[in-house]
LOMI-838661 format. One line per 10 residues: number of its first residue (from 0); for each residue x, y, z of N, C-alpha, C. Coordinates in nm, 2 decimals, padded with zeros to 4 digits. Last residue first. Layout:
<nodes>
NUM> X:Y:Z:X:Y:Z:X:Y:Z  ...;
</nodes>
This chain:
<nodes>
208> 00.82:-02.57:01.46:00.92:-02.56:01.35:01.06:-02.52:01.42  00.62:-02.57:01.65:00.69:-02.69:01.63:00.81:-02.68:01.53  00.52:-02.31:01.62:00.59:-02.35:01.74:00.67:-02.47:01.73  00.38:-02.32:01.39:00.50:-02.24:01.39:00.59:-02.28:01.51  00.17:-02.49:01.47:00.25:-02.53:01.36:00.38:-02.45:01.36  00.05:-02.35:01.68:00.12:-02.47:01.71:00.21:-02.51:01.60  00.05:-02.01:01.75:00.03:-02.11:01.63:00.11:-02.23:01.66  00.12:-01.83:01.93:00.02:-01.92:01.97:-00.01:-02.03:01.86  00.30:-01.67:01.80:00.35:-01.75:01.92:00.25:-01.86:01.96  00.13:-01.55:01.62:00.23:-01.64:01.57:00.29:-01.72:01.68;
198> -00.03:-01.39:01.79:-00.09:-01.50:01.72:00.01:-01.60:01.67  00.16:-01.20:01.87:00.10:-01.29:01.97:00.04:-01.41:01.90  00.20:-01.08:01.63:00.31:-01.14:01.69:00.26:-01.24:01.80  -00.05:-00.97:01.59:00.00:-01.07:01.49:00.12:-01.14:01.55  -00.06:-00.79:01.80:-00.15:-00.91:01.80:-00.10:-01.01:01.70  00.13:-00.60:01.71:00.16:-00.68:01.83:00.07:-00.80:01.84  -00.02:-00.51:01.48:00.11:-00.57:01.47:00.15:-00.66:01.59  -00.24:-00.40:01.61:-00.26:-00.51:01.51:-00.13:-00.58:01.49  -00.12:-00.18:01.74:-00.18:-00.29:01.82:-00.20:-00.42:01.73  -00.05:-00.03:01.52:00.05:-00.08:01.60:00.00:-00.20:01.68;
188> -00.31:00.04:01.43:-00.22:-00.04:01.34:-00.11:-00.10:01.42  -00.40:00.18:01.65:-00.47:00.06:01.61:-00.39:-00.02:01.52  -00.22:00.40:01.65:-00.22:00.30:01.76:-00.29:00.17:01.73  -00.30:00.52:01.41:-00.16:00.46:01.42:-00.16:00.36:01.54  -00.55:00.60:01.48:-00.54:00.51:01.37:-00.40:00.44:01.38  -00.48:00.79:01.68:-00.57:00.67:01.71:-00.56:00.56:01.61  -00.33:00.97:01.52:-00.27:00.89:01.62:-00.35:00.77:01.66  -00.53:01.08:01.36:-00.41:01.01:01.30:-00.35:00.92:01.40  -00.69:01.20:01.55:-00.74:01.09:01.46:-00.63:01.02:01.39  -00.53:01.39:01.69:-00.59:01.27:01.76:-00.63:01.16:01.66;
178> -00.32:01.59:01.69:-00.36:01.51:01.58:-00.42:01.38:01.62  -00.05:01.58:01.94:-00.16:01.65:01.87:-00.20:01.56:01.75  00.06:01.41:02.23:00.05:01.42:02.08:-00.07:01.50:02.04  00.30:01.38:02.47:00.17:01.44:02.44:00.16:01.47:02.29  00.44:01.07:02.60:00.45:01.20:02.54:00.31:01.26:02.52  00.45:00.89:02.91:00.40:00.91:02.77:00.41:01.05:02.73  00.54:00.91:03.16:00.63:00.85:03.07:00.58:00.86:02.93  00.40:01.01:03.38:00.45:01.10:03.28:00.54:01.04:03.18  00.29:00.86:03.57:00.43:00.88:03.59:00.49:00.97:03.48  00.03:00.85:03.48:00.06:00.92:03.60:00.20:00.95:03.61;
168> 00.05:00.67:03.26:00.01:00.81:03.24:00.05:00.90:03.36  00.14:00.44:03.38:00.22:00.50:03.27:00.18:00.65:03.26  -00.07:00.38:03.55:00.06:00.41:03.61:00.15:00.48:03.51  -00.26:00.34:03.36:-00.28:00.45:03.45:-00.15:00.49:03.51  -00.16:00.11:03.24:-00.16:00.23:03.16:-00.18:00.35:03.25  -00.20:-00.07:03.45:-00.06:-00.04:03.41:-00.06:00.08:03.33  -00.48:-00.07:03.47:-00.39:-00.03:03.59:-00.25:00.01:03.54  -00.54:-00.17:03.22:-00.58:-00.03:03.26:-00.50:00.02:03.38  -00.44:-00.43:03.24:-00.39:-00.34:03.14:-00.42:-00.19:03.18  -00.62:-00.53:03.43:-00.47:-00.53:03.46:-00.40:-00.43:03.36;
158> -00.86:-00.51:03.29:-00.84:-00.43:03.42:-00.69:-00.43:03.45  -00.82:-00.68:03.08:-00.84:-00.53:03.05:-00.81:-00.45:03.18  -00.81:-00.93:03.20:-00.69:-00.87:03.13:-00.70:-00.72:03.11  -01.07:-00.94:03.29:-00.96:-00.95:03.39:-00.84:-00.89:03.33  -01.21:-00.93:03.05:-01.24:-00.83:03.15:-01.12:-00.83:03.25  -01.12:-01.16:02.92:-01.09:-01.03:02.86:-01.11:-00.92:02.96  -01.22:-01.36:03.09:-01.08:-01.34:03.07:-01.04:-01.21:03.01  -01.48:-01.23:03.30:-01.43:-01.30:03.18:-01.28:-01.28:03.17  -01.71:-01.26:03.59:-01.61:-01.20:03.50:-01.56:-01.29:03.39  -01.91:-01.35:03.76:-01.77:-01.40:03.78:-01.66:-01.33:03.70;
148> -02.14:-01.23:03.67:-02.12:-01.25:03.81:-01.97:-01.28:03.84  -02.13:-01.23:03.40:-02.15:-01.10:03.47:-02.13:-01.11:03.62  -02.10:-01.51:03.36:-01.99:-01.41:03.32:-02.01:-01.28:03.39  -02.35:-01.61:03.44:-02.22:-01.65:03.51:-02.11:-01.55:03.48  -02.52:-01.49:03.26:-02.54:-01.47:03.41:-02.41:-01.51:03.48  -02.42:-01.58:03.02:-02.41:-01.44:03.05:-02.43:-01.41:03.20  -02.47:-01.85:03.04:-02.34:-01.81:03.03:-02.33:-01.66:03.07  -02.75:-01.85:03.04:-02.68:-01.91:03.15:-02.53:-01.86:03.15  -02.81:-01.73:02.79:-02.85:-01.67:02.92:-02.77:-01.72:03.04  -02.69:-01.93:02.62:-02.64:-01.79:02.62:-02.68:-01.72:02.75;
138> -02.86:-02.14:02.66:-02.72:-02.15:02.69:-02.66:-02.02:02.71  -03.10:-02.03:02.57:-03.09:-02.07:02.71:-02.95:-02.08:02.75  -03.04:-01.99:02.30:-03.08:-01.87:02.38:-03.07:-01.91:02.53  -02.99:-02.24:02.20:-02.88:-02.15:02.20:-02.91:-02.03:02.30  -03.25:-02.35:02.23:-03.14:-02.41:02.30:-03.03:-02.31:02.31  -03.40:-02.19:02.05:-03.43:-02.19:02.19:-03.32:-02.24:02.28  -03.17:-02.02:01.82:-03.28:-02.11:01.85:-03.30:-02.12:02.00  -03.09:-01.67:01.82:-03.06:-01.81:01.80:-03.19:-01.89:01.83  -03.13:-01.41:01.89:-03.17:-01.44:01.76:-03.15:-01.59:01.73  -03.02:-01.39:02.15:-03.17:-01.36:02.13:-03.22:-01.41:01.99;
128> -02.75:-01.43:02.09:-02.83:-01.53:02.17:-02.98:-01.51:02.15  -02.68:-01.19:01.98:-02.68:-01.31:01.90:-02.76:-01.42:01.96  -02.70:-01.03:02.21:-02.78:-01.00:02.09:-02.79:-01.12:02.00  -02.52:-01.14:02.39:-02.66:-01.14:02.42:-02.75:-01.12:02.30  -02.28:-01.10:02.25:-02.33:-01.24:02.27:-02.48:-01.24:02.31  -02.27:-00.82:02.26:-02.28:-00.89:02.13:-02.33:-01.03:02.15  -02.25:-00.79:02.54:-02.36:-00.74:02.47:-02.38:-00.80:02.33  -02.00:-00.92:02.58:-02.12:-00.97:02.65:-02.25:-00.92:02.58  -01.83:-00.75:02.43:-01.83:-00.90:02.41:-01.96:-00.95:02.46  -01.87:-00.50:02.54:-01.90:-00.52:02.40:-01.92:-00.67:02.37;
118> -01.77:-00.55:02.80:-01.91:-00.52:02.78:-01.96:-00.54:02.64  -01.50:-00.58:02.74:-01.58:-00.69:02.80:-01.73:-00.67:02.78  -01.44:-00.33:02.62:-01.42:-00.45:02.55:-01.50:-00.56:02.61  -01.45:-00.08:02.75:-01.57:-00.13:02.69:-01.56:-00.27:02.63  -01.19:-00.03:02.83:-01.30:-00.04:02.94:-01.42:-00.11:02.88  -01.07:-00.01:02.59:-01.03:-00.12:02.67:-01.14:-00.14:02.78  -01.18:00.23:02.49:-01.20:00.10:02.42:-01.17:-00.02:02.50  -01.09:00.40:02.69:-01.23:00.38:02.68:-01.26:00.25:02.60  -00.81:00.40:02.63:-00.86:00.35:02.76:-01.01:00.32:02.75  -00.82:00.52:02.38:-00.76:00.38:02.39:-00.81:00.32:02.52;
108> -00.93:00.77:02.44:-01.00:00.68:02.34:-00.95:00.53:02.36  -00.74:00.87:02.61:-00.87:00.85:02.66:-00.95:00.75:02.57  -00.52:00.90:02.44:-00.51:00.81:02.55:-00.65:00.77:02.60  -00.62:01.08:02.26:-00.58:00.95:02.21:-00.58:00.85:02.33  -00.66:01.30:02.44:-00.77:01.25:02.37:-00.74:01.10:02.32  -00.40:01.37:02.51:-00.49:01.31:02.61:-00.61:01.24:02.55  -00.16:01.28:02.25:-00.27:01.37:02.31:-00.35:01.29:02.42  00.16:01.29:02.22:00.06:01.19:02.24:-00.05:01.26:02.31  00.46:01.34:02.03:00.34:01.40:02.10:00.24:01.29:02.11  00.66:01.19:01.93:00.70:01.31:01.99:00.58:01.37:02.07;
98> 00.68:00.83:01.99:00.62:00.95:01.93:00.65:01.08:02.00  00.80:00.64:02.15:00.86:00.67:02.02:00.80:00.79:01.95  00.67:00.57:02.39:00.81:00.58:02.39:00.87:00.63:02.26  00.40:00.57:02.33:00.45:00.66:02.43:00.60:00.68:02.43  00.39:00.36:02.15:00.36:00.50:02.10:00.42:00.60:02.20  00.44:00.15:02.32:00.53:00.17:02.20:00.51:00.32:02.16  00.22:00.17:02.49:00.36:00.18:02.54:00.46:00.21:02.43  00.02:00.11:02.30:00.02:00.24:02.37:00.16:00.27:02.43  00.09:-00.15:02.23:00.08:-00.04:02.13:00.09:00.09:02.19  00.05:-00.29:02.47:00.19:-00.28:02.41:00.20:-00.17:02.30;
88> -00.23:-00.26:02.49:-00.13:-00.21:02.59:00.01:-00.19:02.54  -00.31:-00.40:02.27:-00.34:-00.26:02.28:-00.25:-00.19:02.38  -00.23:-00.66:02.34:-00.17:-00.60:02.22:-00.19:-00.45:02.23  -00.40:-00.71:02.56:-00.26:-00.71:02.58:-00.19:-00.64:02.46  -00.65:-00.71:02.42:-00.62:-00.61:02.53:-00.47:-00.60:02.55  -00.60:-00.93:02.26:-00.62:-00.80:02.20:-00.60:-00.69:02.30  -00.60:-01.13:02.45:-00.48:-01.10:02.38:-00.49:-00.97:02.31  -00.87:-01.12:02.52:-00.78:-01.08:02.62:-00.64:-01.06:02.56  -00.98:-01.21:02.28:-01.00:-01.07:02.31:-00.91:-01.03:02.43  -00.90:-01.48:02.30:-00.85:-01.40:02.19:-00.86:-01.25:02.22;
78> -01.06:-01.56:02.52:-00.91:-01.56:02.53:-00.85:-01.48:02.42  -01.32:-01.52:02.40:-01.28:-01.45:02.52:-01.13:-01.44:02.54  -01.31:-01.71:02.19:-01.32:-01.57:02.16:-01.28:-01.48:02.28  -01.27:-01.95:02.33:-01.18:-01.91:02.23:-01.18:-01.76:02.20  -01.50:-01.94:02.49:-01.37:-01.94:02.55:-01.26:-01.90:02.45  -01.70:-01.96:02.29:-01.69:-01.84:02.37:-01.56:-01.83:02.44  -01.64:-02.22:02.19:-01.63:-02.11:02.10:-01.62:-01.98:02.18  -01.67:-02.39:02.41:-01.54:-02.38:02.34:-01.53:-02.26:02.26  -01.95:-02.34:02.47:-01.84:-02.32:02.57:-01.70:-02.30:02.50  -02.08:-02.42:02.24:-02.09:-02.28:02.29:-01.97:-02.25:02.38;
68> -02.02:-02.69:02.23:-01.97:-02.60:02.12:-01.97:-02.46:02.17  -02.15:-02.78:02.47:-02.00:-02.80:02.45:-01.95:-02.70:02.34  -02.41:-02.71:02.41:-02.34:-02.64:02.52:-02.19:-02.66:02.51  -02.46:-02.88:02.19:-02.47:-02.73:02.17:-02.40:-02.66:02.28  -02.44:-03.13:02.31:-02.34:-03.09:02.21:-02.35:-02.94:02.18  -02.67:-03.09:02.50:-02.53:-03.12:02.54:-02.43:-03.09:02.44  -02.91:-03.02:02.35:-02.85:-02.93:02.45:-02.71:-02.97:02.47  -02.96:-03.00:01.99:-02.96:-03.08:02.12:-02.87:-03.02:02.22  -02.93:-02.85:01.77:-03.05:-02.82:01.85:-03.05:-02.90:01.98  -02.58:-02.74:01.74:-02.68:-02.85:01.73:-02.81:-02.80:01.81;
58> -02.47:-02.44:01.58:-02.50:-02.52:01.70:-02.60:-02.63:01.68  -02.43:-02.27:01.36:-02.37:-02.41:01.36:-02.41:-02.50:01.47  -02.54:-02.03:01.43:-02.59:-02.10:01.31:-02.55:-02.24:01.31  -02.38:-01.96:01.65:-02.52:-01.98:01.67:-02.58:-02.06:01.55  -02.12:-01.93:01.52:-02.14:-02.03:01.63:-02.29:-02.06:01.64  -02.17:-01.72:01.35:-02.14:-01.85:01.30:-02.16:-01.96:01.40  -02.22:-01.52:01.54:-02.33:-01.56:01.45:-02.30:-01.70:01.39  -01.97:-01.51:01.66:-02.09:-01.55:01.74:-02.21:-01.59:01.65  -01.81:-01.42:01.45:-01.78:-01.54:01.52:-01.90:-01.59:01.59  -01.94:-01.17:01.38:-01.93:-01.28:01.28:-01.90:-01.41:01.35;
48> -01.92:-01.03:01.62:-02.05:-01.06:01.57:-02.04:-01.17:01.47  -01.63:-01.01:01.64:-01.71:-01.08:01.74:-01.85:-01.12:01.69  -01.58:-00.85:01.41:-01.53:-00.99:01.42:-01.61:-01.07:01.52  -01.71:-00.61:01.49:-01.76:-00.68:01.37:-01.71:-00.83:01.37  -01.56:-00.54:01.71:-01.70:-00.58:01.73:-01.75:-00.66:01.61  -01.32:-00.48:01.59:-01.32:-00.59:01.69:-01.47:-00.64:01.70  -01.40:-00.26:01.44:-01.36:-00.38:01.37:-01.36:-00.50:01.46  -01.46:-00.08:01.66:-01.56:-00.12:01.56:-01.53:-00.24:01.48  -01.21:-00.06:01.80:-01.33:-00.12:01.86:-01.44:-00.16:01.76  -00.93:-00.15:01.59:-01.01:-00.05:01.67:-01.14:-00.12:01.71;
38> -00.70:-00.26:01.44:-00.75:-00.31:01.57:-00.82:-00.20:01.65  -00.76:-00.32:01.10:-00.72:-00.22:01.20:-00.78:-00.26:01.33  -00.72:-00.66:01.01:-00.79:-00.54:01.01:-00.73:-00.44:01.11  -00.59:-00.90:01.04:-00.60:-00.85:00.90:-00.67:-00.72:00.89  -00.61:-00.97:01.30:-00.48:-00.92:01.26:-00.49:-00.87:01.11  -00.88:-01.06:01.31:-00.84:-00.94:01.38:-00.71:-00.88:01.33  -00.87:-01.30:01.16:-00.96:-01.19:01.12:-00.92:-01.06:01.19  -00.68:-01.45:01.31:-00.65:-01.42:01.17:-00.74:-01.30:01.13  -00.82:-01.48:01.55:-00.69:-01.41:01.55:-00.66:-01.36:01.40  -01.04:-01.63:01.46:-01.06:-01.50:01.52:-00.93:-01.42:01.51;
28> -00.92:-01.87:01.37:-01.00:-01.79:01.28:-01.02:-01.65:01.33  -00.80:-01.96:01.61:-00.72:-01.93:01.49:-00.79:-01.84:01.39  -01.02:-02.00:01.77:-00.92:-01.90:01.81:-00.84:-01.86:01.69  -01.15:-02.20:01.63:-01.21:-02.07:01.64:-01.11:-01.96:01.68  -00.96:-02.41:01.66:-00.99:-02.35:01.53:-01.06:-02.22:01.53  -00.95:-02.45:01.94:-00.83:-02.41:01.86:-00.86:-02.35:01.73  -01.22:-02.51:02.00:-01.15:-02.40:02.06:-01.03:-02.36:01.98  -01.28:-02.74:01.83:-01.35:-02.61:01.81:-01.27:-02.49:01.87  -01.20:-03.00:01.74:-01.11:-02.89:01.78:-01.17:-02.75:01.77  -01.51:-03.06:01.59:-01.37:-03.11:01.60:-01.28:-02.99:01.63;
18> -01.77:-03.01:01.52:-01.75:-03.05:01.66:-01.60:-03.09:01.68  -01.88:-02.93:01.28:-01.79:-03.05:01.28:-01.77:-03.10:01.42  -02.02:-02.70:01.35:-02.10:-02.82:01.30:-02.01:-02.94:01.30  -01.81:-02.54:01.41:-01.90:-02.58:01.52:-01.98:-02.70:01.47  -01.69:-02.51:01.16:-01.61:-02.57:01.27:-01.71:-02.62:01.38  -01.89:-02.39:01.02:-01.85:-02.52:00.97:-01.77:-02.59:01.09  -01.91:-02.14:01.16:-02.02:-02.23:01.15:-01.98:-02.37:01.12  -01.65:-02.04:01.11:-01.69:-02.08:01.25:-01.81:-02.17:01.25  -01.67:-02.00:00.83:-01.57:-02.09:00.89:-01.60:-02.13:01.03  -01.88:-01.82:00.81:-01.89:-01.95:00.75:-01.79:-02.05:00.81;
8> -01.77:-01.59:00.95:-01.90:-01.66:00.99:-01.91:-01.80:00.94  -01.55:-01.54:00.79:-01.53:-01.58:00.93:-01.66:-01.65:00.98  -01.69:-01.48:00.55:-01.60:-01.59:00.55:-01.57:-01.64:00.70  -01.82:-01.25:00.63:-01.90:-01.36:00.58:-01.81:-01.49:00.59  -01.60:-01.09:00.67:-01.68:-01.13:00.79:-01.77:-01.24:00.75  -01.51:-01.06:00.41:-01.42:-01.12:00.51:-01.50:-01.17:00.63  -01.72:-00.94:00.27:-01.68:-01.07:00.23:-01.60:-01.14:00.34  -01.93:-00.76:00.51:-01.84:-00.77:00.40:-01.79:-00.91:00.38  -02.27:-00.69:00.59:-02.14:-00.77:00.63:-02.06:-00.79:00.50;
</nodes>
């Protein structure tokens, strides 16, 4: 784990231990970490792991405060990931309108990343839950059962995005690009820019100015 992810883990752990404004602070930490990196699935997963590890390490051994902290942290992460899906959609639309070529491979990679975002979130949470204390493991199991039955914010947003992207692809509004690796990287950078804009709108300090 690099220094940035260690910092994310530490900040989330301290936030959970404090019990103060967990949702808002974890959301801000997560958005900051995501917008400082290329917004591809590997980096997103690294941020997820750091956030969830920090949560697990900071949780109280007592059930009620641990459950509250777990709920607020996972909601913050889930909501942030749904914004990530939105940013990815905007990036693909931007690329479709401005690049001369856009390969089907790039499109498939972007779609696959979106399809896997919810599963990656839940799988990462399951892995972290297994390595936590008994209280954390029980809370994680209950959450995962509920989430797999009822869905998550990122899952719902991803499905909406995928429907919109499928319409974009079918209507032929996207161009066709060669050079898949370069374009996939470009899309991830564009998505990061859109997520930074979303993060700025969500920042209460900036909103009040």
